[in-house]
C-alpha positions as CSV (number, residue, x, y, z in Angstrom):
1,M,0.0,0.0,0.0
2,E,1.4,3.3,-1.1
3,N,1.9,6.2,1.3
4,S,0.3,9.3,0.1
5,V,-0.6,12.7,1.4
6,A,-4.0,13.7,0.2
7,M,-5.8,17.0,0.2
8,T,-9.5,17.3,-0.4
9,D,-10.7,19.4,-3.3
10,I,-11.5,22.9,-2.4
11,T,-14.9,24.0,-3.5
12,E,-15.5,27.5,-4.9
13,A,-17.6,29.6,-2.6
14,T,-17.9,33.1,-1.3
15,D,-15.5,32.3,1.5
16,V,-12.8,29.8,0.4
17,K,-11.3,27.9,3.3
18,I,-8.2,25.8,3.3
19,L,-9.1,22.5,4.9
20,L,-5.8,21.8,6.4
21,N,-7.2,19.4,8.9
22,H,-8.1,17.0,6.1
23,V,-4.4,16.5,5.2
24,D,-3.5,13.0,6.2
25,I,-0.6,10.6,6.0
26,S,-2.5,7.3,5.7
27,D,0.3,5.0,6.4
28,S,3.8,5.6,7.9
29,S,5.1,2.1,7.2
30,D,6.9,3.3,4.0
31,I,8.8,5.8,5.9
32,L,9.7,3.4,8.6
33,N,10.8,0.8,6.1
34,G,13.0,3.3,4.4
35,E,11.1,3.4,1.1
36,R,10.7,7.2,1.5
37,S,13.0,9.1,3.7
38,K,12.3,12.2,5.7
39,N,14.3,14.2,3.3
40,D,12.5,12.8,0.3
41,I,9.0,13.4,1.3
42,N,7.6,15.7,-1.2
43,L,4.1,16.8,-0.9
44,D,2.7,18.1,-4.1
45,I,0.1,20.4,-3.2
46,A,-2.0,21.5,-6.1
47,T,-4.6,23.8,-4.8
48,E,-6.1,27.2,-5.9
49,I,-6.8,29.5,-3.1
50,T,-8.9,32.5,-3.7
51,D,-8.5,35.2,-1.1
52,T,-11.7,36.8,-0.1
53,T,-10.3,39.5,2.1
54,E,-11.3,43.1,1.7
55,I,-8.7,43.5,-1.1
56,G,-10.4,40.9,-3.2
57,I,-7.2,39.7,-4.9
58,P,-6.9,36.0,-5.9
59,I,-3.9,34.1,-4.6
60,D,-2.6,30.9,-6.3
61,L,-0.4,28.3,-4.5
62,Q,0.4,25.8,-7.2
63,D,2.9,22.9,-7.0
64,S,4.4,24.1,-3.8
65,E,7.0,21.8,-2.4
66,I,7.2,21.5,1.4
67,S,10.1,19.5,2.8
68,I,9.7,17.9,6.1
69,E,13.1,18.2,7.7
70,Q,12.1,16.7,11.0
71,D,12.0,13.1,11.6
72,C,8.5,11.8,11.1
73,A,9.2,8.2,11.7
74,T,8.4,8.2,15.3
75,S,4.9,9.6,15.0
76,V,2.3,9.8,12.3
77,E,0.4,12.4,14.3
78,E,3.5,14.5,14.6
79,C,4.1,14.2,10.8
80,N,0.6,15.3,10.1
81,N,0.9,18.2,12.4
82,L,4.2,19.2,10.8
83,V,2.7,19.0,7.4
84,K,-0.2,21.2,8.5
85,K,2.2,23.7,10.0
86,E,4.4,23.8,6.9
87,I,1.4,24.4,4.7
88,K,0.1,27.1,7.0
89,D,3.5,28.8,7.0
90,A,3.8,28.6,3.3
91,F,0.3,29.9,2.8
92,K,0.9,32.8,5.2
93,K,4.2,33.7,3.5
94,T,2.8,33.5,0.0
95,N,-0.4,35.2,0.9
96,S,1.4,37.9,2.8
97,E,3.8,38.7,0.0
98,D,1.1,38.6,-2.7
99,T,-1.3,40.5,-0.5
100,L,1.3,43.2,0.2
101,K,2.1,43.5,-3.5
102,K,-1.5,43.7,-4.4
103,I,-2.2,46.1,-1.6
104,N,0.6,48.3,-2.8
105,S,-0.7,47.9,-6.4
106,K,-4.2,48.7,-5.2
107,I,-2.9,51.8,-3.3
108,D,-0.9,52.9,-6.3
109,F,-4.0,52.4,-8.5
110,E,-6.2,54.3,-6.0
111,K,-3.6,57.1,-5.8
112,T,-3.4,57.3,-9.5
113,K,-7.2,57.2,-9.8
114,N,-7.6,59.7,-7.0
115,K,-5.0,62.0,-8.6
116,E,-6.8,61.8,-11.9
117,D,-10.1,62.4,-10.2
118,I,-8.7,65.3,-8.3
119,E,-7.3,66.7,-11.6
120,I,-10.6,66.2,-13.3
121,N,-12.4,67.8,-10.4
122,I,-10.0,70.7,-10.4
123,N,-10.5,71.1,-14.2
124,D,-14.3,70.8,-13.8
125,N,-14.3,73.3,-11.0
126,E,-12.2,75.6,-13.0
127,M,-14.5,75.3,-16.0
128,E,-17.5,75.8,-13.7
129,N,-15.9,78.9,-12.2
130,E,-15.1,80.1,-15.7
131,N,-18.7,79.5,-16.9
132,E,-20.1,81.1,-13.8
133,K,-17.8,84.1,-14.3
134,N,-18.8,84.3,-18.0
135,T,-22.5,84.0,-17.1
136,K,-22.1,86.7,-14.4
137,N,-20.3,89.0,-16.8
138,K,-23.0,88.4,-19.4
139,K,-25.7,89.2,-16.8
140,I,-23.9,92.3,-15.8
141,S,-23.4,93.3,-19.4
142,I,-27.1,92.8,-20.2
143,K,-28.1,94.6,-17.0
144,N,-25.9,97.5,-18.0
145,I,-27.4,97.6,-21.5
146,I,-31.0,97.6,-20.1
147,K,-30.0,100.4,-17.6
148,F,-28.6,102.4,-20.4
149,I,-31.7,101.9,-22.6
150,L,-34.0,102.9,-19.7
151,K,-32.0,105.9,-19.0
152,A,-32.0,106.9,-22.6
153,I,-35.8,106.5,-22.8
154,L,-36.2,108.5,-19.6
155,W,-34.1,111.3,-21.0
156,I,-36.0,111.3,-24.2
157,I,-39.3,111.3,-22.4
158,S,-38.1,114.1,-20.1
159,L,-36.9,116.1,-23.1
160,L,-40.2,115.7,-25.0
161,L,-42.1,116.6,-21.8
162,L,-40.1,119.8,-21.4
163,V,-40.6,120.6,-25.1
164,H,-44.4,120.0,-24.8
165,I,-44.7,122.1,-21.6
166,F,-42.9,125.0,-23.3
167,Y,-45.0,124.5,-26.4
168,N,-48.2,124.4,-24.4
169,I,-47.4,127.5,-22.5
170,M,-46.5,129.5,-25.7
171,C,-49.7,128.2,-27.4
172,N,-51.9,129.2,-24.5
173,I,-50.4,132.8,-24.5
174,I,-50.9,133.2,-28.3
175,E,-54.4,131.5,-28.3
176,N,-55.7,133.6,-25.4
177,Q,-54.6,136.7,-27.2
178,K,-56.5,135.6,-30.3
179,L,-59.6,134.9,-28.2
180,D,-59.7,138.5,-27.2
181,T,-59.8,139.5,-30.9
182,Y,-62.7,137.2,-32.0
183,Y,-65.9,138.7,-32.9
184,Y,-69.1,137.6,-34.6
185,G,-72.8,137.9,-34.3
186,R,-74.7,140.4,-32.2
187,E,-74.4,141.1,-28.5
188,V,-77.5,141.2,-26.4
189,D,-77.7,142.4,-22.8
190,V,-79.3,139.8,-20.6
191,N,-79.4,140.6,-16.9
192,G,-76.4,142.8,-17.2
193,H,-74.3,140.2,-19.0
194,K,-73.3,139.9,-22.7
195,M,-75.1,137.1,-24.6
196,V,-74.1,136.6,-28.2
197,I,-76.5,135.5,-31.0
198,E,-76.2,135.2,-34.7
199,I,-79.0,136.1,-37.1
200,T,-79.0,134.7,-40.7
201,G,-81.8,135.3,-43.2
202,E,-82.8,138.4,-41.3
203,N,-85.2,139.6,-44.1
204,N,-87.4,136.5,-43.8
205,E,-90.7,136.8,-41.9
206,Q,-90.8,133.5,-40.1
207,T,-88.3,133.0,-37.3
208,I,-86.6,129.8,-36.1
209,V,-84.7,130.1,-32.7
210,L,-82.0,127.5,-32.5
211,L,-81.0,126.2,-29.1
212,P,-77.7,124.3,-29.1
213,G,-76.7,120.9,-27.8
214,Y,-74.5,120.3,-24.8
215,S,-70.9,121.6,-24.7
216,V,-70.8,123.0,-28.2
217,P,-67.8,125.3,-28.0
218,S,-69.2,127.9,-30.5
219,P,-72.8,127.3,-31.5
220,V,-72.6,130.1,-34.1
221,L,-69.8,128.3,-35.9
222,Y,-71.0,124.8,-35.2
223,Y,-74.6,125.3,-36.6
224,K,-73.5,127.6,-39.4
225,P,-74.3,124.9,-42.1
226,I,-77.9,124.6,-40.7
227,A,-78.4,128.4,-40.3
228,E,-77.2,129.1,-43.9
229,T,-79.4,126.3,-45.4
230,F,-82.5,127.3,-43.4
231,S,-82.0,131.0,-44.0
232,K,-83.3,130.5,-47.5
233,N,-86.8,130.5,-46.1
234,Y,-86.4,131.6,-42.4
235,K,-84.8,134.0,-40.1
236,V,-82.6,131.8,-38.1
237,I,-81.4,133.0,-34.7
238,T,-78.6,130.9,-33.2
239,I,-78.3,131.6,-29.5
240,E,-75.1,131.1,-27.4
241,P,-76.2,130.6,-23.8
242,F,-73.9,131.9,-21.0
243,G,-70.7,129.9,-21.0
244,Y,-70.9,129.1,-24.7
245,G,-68.9,130.7,-27.5
246,L,-68.5,134.4,-27.0
247,S,-71.2,134.8,-24.3
248,E,-70.0,135.8,-20.9
249,M,-69.7,133.7,-17.8
250,V,-72.2,134.2,-15.0
251,E,-72.6,133.1,-11.4
252,E,-76.2,131.7,-11.5
253,E,-76.7,128.0,-11.3
254,R,-77.3,126.2,-14.5
255,T,-80.9,125.0,-13.9
256,V,-83.5,124.5,-16.6
257,E,-85.5,127.4,-15.1
258,Q,-82.5,129.8,-15.1
259,I,-81.2,128.9,-18.6
260,S,-84.8,129.1,-20.1
261,S,-85.3,132.4,-18.4
262,E,-82.1,133.8,-19.9
263,I,-83.0,132.6,-23.4
264,H,-86.5,134.2,-23.1
265,T,-85.0,137.5,-21.9
266,C,-82.7,137.5,-24.9
267,L,-85.7,137.0,-27.3
268,Q,-87.6,139.8,-25.6
269,Q,-84.6,142.1,-26.1
270,L,-84.7,141.2,-29.8
271,K,-88.5,141.8,-29.8
272,I,-89.2,138.3,-31.0
273,D,-92.6,137.3,-29.8
274,K,-93.6,134.6,-32.4
275,Y,-91.2,131.9,-33.4
276,Y,-90.5,128.3,-34.0
277,L,-88.2,126.6,-31.5
278,M,-85.5,124.2,-32.7
279,G,-83.7,122.2,-30.1
280,H,-80.7,119.9,-30.5
281,F,-79.9,117.3,-27.8
282,I,-80.4,119.0,-24.4
283,G,-81.7,122.0,-26.2
284,G,-84.9,119.9,-26.2
285,I,-85.1,120.2,-22.4
286,Y,-85.2,124.0,-22.5
287,S,-87.5,123.9,-25.5
288,T,-90.1,121.8,-23.7
289,Y,-89.9,124.1,-20.6
290,L,-90.3,127.2,-22.8
291,M,-93.2,125.7,-24.8
292,N,-95.1,125.1,-21.5
293,K,-94.1,128.4,-20.0
294,Y,-94.8,130.6,-23.0
295,P,-97.2,128.6,-25.2
296,K,-98.6,131.7,-26.9
297,E,-95.3,132.8,-28.2
298,I,-94.2,129.5,-29.8
299,I,-95.8,128.5,-33.1
300,G,-94.2,125.1,-33.5
301,F,-91.3,122.9,-32.5
302,I,-88.5,121.3,-34.5
303,G,-86.5,118.6,-32.7
304,L,-83.0,117.3,-33.6
305,D,-82.4,114.2,-31.5
306,N,-83.9,116.3,-28.8
307,T,-84.0,115.2,-25.1
308,V,-87.6,114.7,-24.0
309,P,-89.5,114.0,-20.7
310,K,-89.0,110.5,-19.3
311,F,-85.8,110.0,-21.3
312,E,-84.0,109.3,-18.0
313,E,-86.1,106.2,-17.5
314,Y,-84.4,104.6,-20.5
315,D,-80.9,106.1,-20.1
316,K,-79.0,103.6,-17.9
317,S,-75.7,105.5,-18.0
318,D,-74.2,107.4,-15.1
319,P,-76.5,110.3,-14.2
320,E,-73.5,112.6,-14.0
321,I,-71.8,111.3,-17.2
322,L,-72.0,114.6,-19.0
323,G,-70.4,116.5,-16.1
324,K,-67.7,113.9,-15.6
325,T,-66.9,113.7,-19.3
326,S,-66.6,117.5,-19.5
327,R,-64.4,117.6,-16.5
328,N,-62.0,115.0,-18.0
329,I,-61.9,116.8,-21.4
330,N,-61.1,120.1,-19.6
331,I,-58.1,118.4,-17.9
332,L,-56.9,117.2,-21.4
333,N,-57.3,120.8,-22.6
334,I,-55.3,122.2,-19.8
335,L,-52.5,119.6,-20.4
336,G,-52.5,120.5,-24.1
337,I,-53.5,116.9,-25.2
338,S,-56.6,118.1,-27.1
339,R,-54.5,120.5,-29.1
340,L,-52.1,117.8,-30.2
341,Q,-55.0,115.6,-31.2
342,S,-56.6,118.3,-33.3
343,L,-53.3,119.1,-35.0
344,I,-53.0,115.4,-36.1
345,K,-56.6,115.5,-37.3
346,P,-59.1,118.4,-36.9
347,T,-62.0,116.1,-36.2
348,N,-60.2,114.5,-33.2
349,L,-62.4,116.5,-30.8
350,Y,-65.3,115.5,-28.6
351,V,-67.5,117.9,-30.5
352,P,-65.9,118.4,-33.9
353,L,-67.1,120.6,-36.8
354,T,-68.9,118.7,-39.5
355,D,-67.0,117.7,-42.6
356,T,-70.1,118.3,-44.8
357,Y,-69.4,122.0,-44.9
358,K,-66.4,123.9,-46.1
359,Y,-65.2,126.0,-43.2
360,S,-62.4,128.5,-43.7
361,N,-59.1,127.9,-41.9
362,D,-59.7,130.9,-39.7
363,E,-63.1,129.4,-38.6
364,K,-61.5,126.1,-37.9
365,D,-58.7,127.7,-35.9
366,M,-61.3,129.8,-34.0
367,F,-63.5,126.8,-33.2
368,R,-60.5,124.8,-31.9
369,N,-59.4,127.7,-29.6
370,F,-62.9,127.9,-28.2
371,Y,-62.9,124.1,-27.7
372,I,-59.5,124.2,-25.9
373,H,-60.1,127.3,-23.7
374,K,-63.8,127.6,-23.2
375,G,-65.6,124.5,-24.4
376,F,-65.7,122.7,-21.0
377,N,-65.7,125.6,-18.6
378,K,-67.3,125.7,-15.1
379,L,-70.8,126.6,-16.4
380,V,-70.8,123.8,-19.0
381,R,-69.6,121.2,-16.5
382,E,-72.3,122.4,-14.0
383,E,-75.0,122.1,-16.7
384,G,-73.8,118.5,-17.3
385,Y,-74.0,117.6,-13.6
386,N,-77.5,119.1,-13.4
387,L,-78.9,117.0,-16.3
388,R,-81.0,114.6,-14.2
389,K,-82.2,117.4,-12.0
390,N,-83.3,119.4,-15.0
391,L,-85.0,116.3,-16.5
392,A,-86.9,115.9,-13.3
393,V,-88.4,119.4,-13.7
394,I,-89.9,118.5,-17.1
395,H,-90.7,114.9,-16.3
396,D,-94.5,115.2,-16.5
397,M,-94.6,117.9,-19.3
398,K,-95.9,117.4,-22.8
399,F,-96.0,119.5,-25.9
400,P,-98.9,122.0,-25.6
401,K,-102.1,121.4,-27.5
402,N,-101.6,124.4,-29.8
403,I,-98.1,123.3,-30.9
404,T,-97.3,121.6,-34.2
405,S,-94.1,119.7,-34.0
406,I,-91.8,117.6,-36.1
407,Q,-88.9,115.6,-34.6
408,F,-85.9,114.1,-36.4
409,L,-84.1,111.3,-34.6
410,S,-80.7,109.7,-35.5
411,T,-80.5,106.0,-36.1
412,S,-77.6,105.7,-33.6
413,N,-79.7,107.0,-30.7
414,N,-82.8,105.1,-31.8
415,E,-80.8,101.9,-31.7
416,K,-79.0,102.8,-28.4
417,Y,-82.0,103.7,-26.2
418,P,-85.1,101.4,-25.8
419,N,-88.4,103.1,-26.7
420,Y,-86.5,106.1,-27.9
421,K,-88.9,106.8,-30.8
422,Q,-91.9,106.0,-28.7
423,I,-91.2,108.6,-26.0
424,H,-90.9,111.2,-28.7
425,I,-94.3,110.2,-30.0
426,D,-95.8,110.2,-26.6
427,V,-94.6,113.7,-25.7
428,G,-96.5,115.2,-28.6
429,K,-99.8,113.2,-28.4
430,E,-101.8,116.1,-27.2
431,S,-100.4,118.6,-29.7
432,I,-102.0,119.5,-33.1
433,S,-99.6,117.2,-34.9
434,N,-96.4,115.5,-34.1
435,E,-94.3,113.8,-36.8
436,V,-91.3,111.7,-35.8
437,D,-88.8,110.7,-38.5
438,V,-85.6,108.6,-38.0
439,L,-82.7,109.6,-40.2
440,K,-79.5,107.7,-40.7
441,G,-76.4,108.9,-38.8
442,D,-75.2,109.8,-35.3
443,S,-76.6,112.5,-33.1
444,D,-73.8,115.0,-33.9
445,N,-73.7,114.7,-37.6
446,F,-77.0,113.4,-39.0
447,L,-78.6,116.9,-38.9
448,F,-75.9,118.2,-41.2
449,I,-76.0,115.3,-43.6
450,H,-79.8,115.6,-44.0
451,R,-80.1,119.3,-43.6
452,D,-81.7,119.8,-47.1
453,D,-84.3,117.0,-46.4
454,I,-85.0,118.5,-43.0
455,L,-85.6,121.9,-44.5
456,K,-88.2,120.4,-46.9
457,K,-90.0,118.8,-44.0
458,I,-90.0,122.1,-42.1
459,N,-91.4,123.9,-45.1
460,D,-94.2,121.4,-45.3
461,M,-95.0,121.9,-41.5
462,T,-94.9,125.7,-41.7
463,K,-97.0,125.7,-44.8
464,S,-99.7,123.6,-43.1
465,I,-99.7,126.0,-40.2
466,N,-100.1,129.1,-42.3
467,E,-102.9,127.6,-44.3
């Protein structure tokens, strides 16, 4: 029986163990018999050991020769122990050297890797710093550009504002000087104040007294196309109430009673005792009051989108809308905005001259100056604020029974206000006759567009009265 040193196969696992306690010398007789001496015992150890330490580096012990120098003949157990010891020492030695090398290699690798990582990190940090610096510089640059642009805009606005202020002051001085030189029509003394009227077609027998609409800067200029057209058959008296056109300012409150009284006094001064009343817009309020107050003087009534009793029941706008609008326009006039608007386009006014009539340049300039400096003065604004109060005075009034009337309404107002045509029909139900016609256009312009047709209708009305 052959002596042999056997080592069990080492299985591969997560933790590889050297099973040294399985090394066995099965029979020592060969050694005792001299077949294998103590110096010739060679143990071929063929094993692959995989180190599973933290380093994780495989260690191979292949064909390691372990010489047993001690005498094993006396004891098999001692020989086994010796073999185990030698194997352990050899493993430790080999493992320690390889481990050290691999640790050093690992350290060198880690150092190199760490160095490269550090260099990469440094480069990345430098690039990030550079990008941040560039971004910051760009932001600063953009911010500076924006600041420069804003400053430039501010300087330009300030310069334009200064130019406008200087221009507005100079224009006010020149325009006010011009206002003092304007003259037209005829002055009538009313309660110690100057009221201006214009009479066209003075040689005609029948008289039409024209009462202007709200906030017309110069009624004489504004209604000139109507007055000239109607003057073919009638004496047309265009009245400028106090605060309008060239008429003076007064202290009396702008109530329907006060304004109507001033108009009647003016007519008395002119010795006009029989006439037709023509009222445009809120001129219809004073016309209604005068017809009821002086029914024997007034032959007939001609309405041009005239405001009638109960109109406030269908007008859902702000009761003070006229006064507030006039106040706002007056501010624009003071600031010179209206002047700039009219320079761009003459019709850019709240109450512009009609473009259906050829006004002279002097007349246009005069009207614009009235608009800017007098068109929305204290009396006009007060009249606007008193609109609802004045409507309340005539709320239950109707046209007198002896009156013949014809009323012309604009399509714009007829579409805007519910029952607009009906309330104009109702107010004249008790009069001799009351014709209501709707003509195409807006309230400020339709009367000029259709002035020839309106004149024909008036001729028919006056003819029927005279017959």
